[in-house]
C-alpha positions in Angstrom: 81.8 88.2 106.7 83.7 88.4 104.8 83.8 89.5 102.0 82.2 92.4 102.8 80.6 91.6 105.9 77.3 91.6 106.7 77.4 92.2 110.1 75.6 94.6 112.0 75.2 92.4 110.4 72.1 92.8 109.9 74.9 90.5 109.0 75.0 89.9 105.5 75.6 92.1 103.7 78.3 92.8 105.4 78.3 90.1 106.9 76.6 92.4 105.4 77.2 91.1 105.0 75.1 90.0 106.5 74.0 92.2 108.6 75.7 91.0 111.9 75.6 93.8 114.0 76.9 97.1 114.6 79.7 99.3 113.7 81.0 102.5 115.2 81.3 106.5 115.1 79.3 109.5 113.9 78.2 109.0 110.3 80.5 110.7 108.0 83.2 111.3 110.6 86.8 110.6 109.9 90.1 110.6 111.7 90.7 110.3 115.4 88.4 112.2 117.7 89.5 114.1 120.8 89.7 112.4 124.1 86.5 112.2 126.1 86.0 113.6 129.5 85.1 110.2 130.9 88.5 108.8 130.0 90.4 110.3 132.8 92.8 107.4 133.6 96.1 106.7 131.9 94.7 104.1 129.6 96.6 101.7 127.4 98.5 103.0 124.4 98.4 101.0 121.2 101.1 98.3 120.8 102.0 97.2 117.3 102.1 93.5 116.4 101.1 91.1 113.6 99.0 88.5 115.4 95.5 89.7 116.4 93.4 88.1 119.2 89.7 88.7 120.0 89.0 89.7 123.5 86.5 87.4 125.3 83.0 89.0 125.6 82.8 87.7 129.1 79.6 89.7 130.0 77.8 88.7 126.8 77.4 92.1 125.2 76.7 90.5 121.7 73.6 88.5 120.8 73.8 84.8 119.7 74.5 85.0 116.0 75.2 81.3 115.6 75.4 79.9 112.1 72.1 78.1 111.4 70.6 76.5 108.2 67.5 78.2 106.9 65.3 76.1 104.7 62.1 76.7 102.7 59.4 74.9 104.6 58.2 72.8 101.6 61.7 71.5 101.0 62.5 70.7 104.6 62.5 66.9 104.6 63.9 65.1 107.7 66.8 63.8 105.5 67.7 67.3 104.1 67.6 68.9 107.6 69.7 66.0 109.1 72.4 66.4 106.4 72.7 70.1 107.1 72.7 69.5 110.9 75.9 67.4 110.5 77.7 70.6 109.4 76.3 72.4 112.5 77.5 69.6 114.7 81.2 70.2 114.0 81.4 73.9 112.9 82.7 76.0 115.8 84.2 79.4 115.8 87.9 78.3 115.5 87.0 76.0 112.6 85.2 78.8 110.8 88.2 81.1 111.3 90.4 78.5 109.7 87.9 78.1 106.8 87.9 81.8 106.2 91.7 81.8 106.3 91.9 79.0 103.8 90.0 81.2 101.3 91.0 84.8 102.2 94.6 84.2 103.1 95.7 80.9 101.5 93.7 81.7 98.4 91.9 78.4 98.1 88.5 78.4 96.4 85.4 78.1 98.6 84.7 74.8 97.0 88.1 73.4 97.8 88.1 74.6 101.4 84.7 73.1 101.9 85.7 69.8 100.5 88.8 69.6 102.7 86.6 70.3 105.8 84.0 67.7 104.8 86.7 65.1 104.2 88.6 65.8 107.4 85.4 65.6 109.5 83.9 62.6 107.5 80.7 64.6 107.2 79.2 62.6 104.4 79.7 59.3 106.1 76.3 57.7 106.9 74.2 60.5 105.4 70.7 59.3 104.9 69.3 59.5 101.4 66.4 61.9 100.9 63.7 61.9 98.2 66.1 63.6 95.8 65.3 66.4 93.4 66.9 69.8 92.6 68.0 72.0 95.5 69.5 75.5 95.1 71.6 76.8 98.1 71.7 80.5 98.2 74.8 82.4 99.4 75.4 85.9 100.6 78.1 87.9 98.7 80.9 87.3 101.2 83.5 84.6 101.7 82.0 83.0 104.8 78.6 82.6 103.4 80.0 81.1 100.2 82.1 78.6 102.1 79.1 77.4 104.3 76.9 77.2 101.2 79.5 74.9 99.6 79.5 72.8 102.8 75.7 72.5 102.5 76.0 71.5 98.9 78.4 68.6 99.6 76.1 67.3 102.4 73.0 67.5 100.3 74.7 65.9 97.3 75.6 63.0 99.6 71.9 62.8 100.6 70.9 62.3 97.0 69.9 65.8 95.8 71.1 67.6 92.7 72.5 70.8 94.2 73.7 74.1 92.9 75.0 77.1 94.8 73.8 80.5 93.7 75.2 83.8 95.1 72.3 86.1 95.6 73.7 89.0 97.6 72.2 90.5 100.7 69.4 89.3 103.0 66.9 91.7 101.5 67.3 89.7 98.3 67.7 86.2 99.4 65.2 85.9 102.2 62.2 86.6 99.9 63.6 84.1 97.4 63.8 81.5 100.2 60.2 82.1 101.2 59.1 81.8 97.6 61.0 78.6 97.1 63.2 80.1 94.4 66.1 78.9 96.6 65.6 76.2 99.1 68.5 76.6 101.6 70.7 79.4 102.8 73.2 79.7 105.7 72.0 82.2 108.2 72.9 83.9 111.5 70.4 83.2 114.3 70.1 86.6 116.0 70.3 88.6 112.8 67.7 86.6 110.9 65.4 86.5 114.0 65.4 90.3 114.1 65.0 90.6 110.3 61.9 88.3 110.5 60.7 90.0 113.7 60.7 93.4 111.9 58.9 91.8 108.9 56.2 90.0 110.9 55.8 92.2 113.9 56.7 95.7 112.8 57.8 97.8 115.7 58.0 94.9 118.2 60.7 94.7 120.8 63.8 92.6 119.9 63.5 88.8 120.3 67.2 87.9 120.1 69.6 87.8 123.1 72.9 86.3 124.1 71.0 83.1 124.9 71.1 80.9 121.8 68.3 78.6 122.9 65.9 81.5 123.5 66.9 83.2 120.3 66.4 80.1 118.2 63.1 79.3 119.9 61.9 82.8 118.9 63.3 82.4 115.4 61.5 79.1 114.8 58.2 80.7 115.8 58.8 83.6 113.4 59.9 81.2 110.6 56.6 79.3 110.9 54.7 82.5 110.0 56.6 82.9 106.8 57.1 79.3 105.7 60.7 78.9 106.8 62.3 76.1 108.8 65.6 76.2 110.7 68.0 73.4 111.5 70.3 73.1 114.5 72.5 76.1 115.3 76.3 75.5 115.1 78.6 76.6 117.9 80.2 79.0 115.5 79.1 82.5 115.9 79.9 85.5 113.7 79.4 88.7 115.6 81.1 91.9 116.6 84.4 91.2 118.3 87.0 93.5 119.7 90.6 92.8 118.7 94.0 93.7 120.1 97.4 92.6 119.1 99.0 89.8 121.0 101.7 92.2 122.1 99.1 94.5 123.5 97.4 91.7 125.3 100.7 90.5 126.8 101.9 93.9 127.8 98.7 94.9 129.7 97.5 91.5 130.8 94.3 91.8 128.9 92.3 88.8 127.5 88.7 89.8 128.2 86.7 92.9 127.7 86.3 93.2 131.5 90.0 93.3 131.8 90.3 95.9 129.1 87.8 98.1 130.9 89.5 97.6 134.3 93.0 98.2 133.1 92.7 100.4 130.0 90.0 103.0 130.6 91.8 106.2 130.0 93.1 108.8 127.7 95.8 106.7 126.0 93.3 104.1 124.8 92.2 104.4 121.1 89.2 102.5 119.8 88.9 102.0 116.1 86.0 100.9 113.9 83.4 102.0 111.4 81.9 105.5 111.8 78.5 104.1 113.1 80.2 102.3 116.0 79.8 105.4 118.2 76.0 105.1 118.0 75.4 101.4 117.8 74.4 99.5 121.0 76.7 96.5 120.2 79.7 98.7 119.7 81.1 101.7 121.6 77.9 102.4 123.7 77.7 98.8 124.6 81.3 98.7 125.7 80.6 101.7 127.9 77.3 100.4 129.3 78.1 96.8 129.8 81.8 97.0 130.6 82.3 100.5 131.8 85.1 101.1 129.2 86.0 104.7 128.7 88.4 105.3 125.8 90.5 108.4 125.2 89.7 108.7 121.5 87.9 107.1 118.6 89.4 106.5 115.1 86.9 106.2 112.3 88.0 103.4 110.1 86.0 100.5 108.6 83.9 97.6 109.9 86.3 94.7 110.5 88.2 95.5 107.3 91.7 96.2 106.2 91.9 99.8 107.7 91.0 98.5 111.2 93.3 95.5 111.0 96.2 97.6 109.6 95.7 100.2 112.4 96.0 97.5 115.0 99.1 96.0 113.5 100.8 99.4 113.0 100.1 100.5 116.6 97.7 103.3 115.6 94.7 102.0 117.7 94.6 100.0 120.9 91.5 98.0 120.2 89.4 97.6 117.0 86.2 96.0 115.8 87.1 92.9 113.9 84.4 90.2 113.5 84.7 87.1 115.5 85.4 84.6 112.7 87.9 86.8 110.8 90.9 85.0 109.3 93.1 87.5 111.1 92.7 85.5 114.3 94.1 82.3 112.7 97.5 81.3 114.1 100.2 80.6 111.7 
């Protein structure tokens, strides 16, 4: 997210960034904790390797955090929304992984990566001109948000607007600015912004997001109307908690899904790594236990999808680790 990710995203912020979702472990804990009683099988010991793969969340533990354009209601002309929706139409998770790789690994600028993507997908072809005027696209303080903001800038420029991108930081800063019209557009994450607005509009209400993107976006649009925000079409790309293993681990144990991980690897040799709060958060360790029945032997307190977790996977220190679903580490080659 990516740059510091929002995720837990309450994703931005990390994802922050954003705030996507959750992390893992007792707050303030460090190191690897003792095996749990529940993990009585042999488990799957870590296997070192360079290439990381995300295990398929085949029982839909995570909510639908699809990328979605958020727009100030007064600025939301049909032409503006249509230009942004052209990005959503082609942006899937593999494409977003490659965009993050272009910036985080290949060291391109966000502007250059966005321009290459727009050109390759002919996104500005046939864009309908809007009424024009000045538009500020806000971006969170992490790579992914910056890239998508630049994609939006290129599309809106093609639609006849004078566009600038402004990095504003986390959601607590940019969402009020979007409501006030100080910025007009920002890339968002459907489930995360839905829960943010739900807490703002309906304090103490039950969650409105789910793994169902249509239901989540329907709830989001209703909340947006109450605060003067409009939302475009969600992309297929989702940035959410994901659980990574090395390709060598996957090949050795025959594991490609979280169900297979639970079936084949529950036991004392299995080490889960992630941020300290992962042990309490429902979309992290407790979710793996409840939804999949995974029992690990120990937990290693590291970071939220960051270099500590990825290094521990590659060095063979942990079996599985929390690495967000659009991380450049999943890029092949």
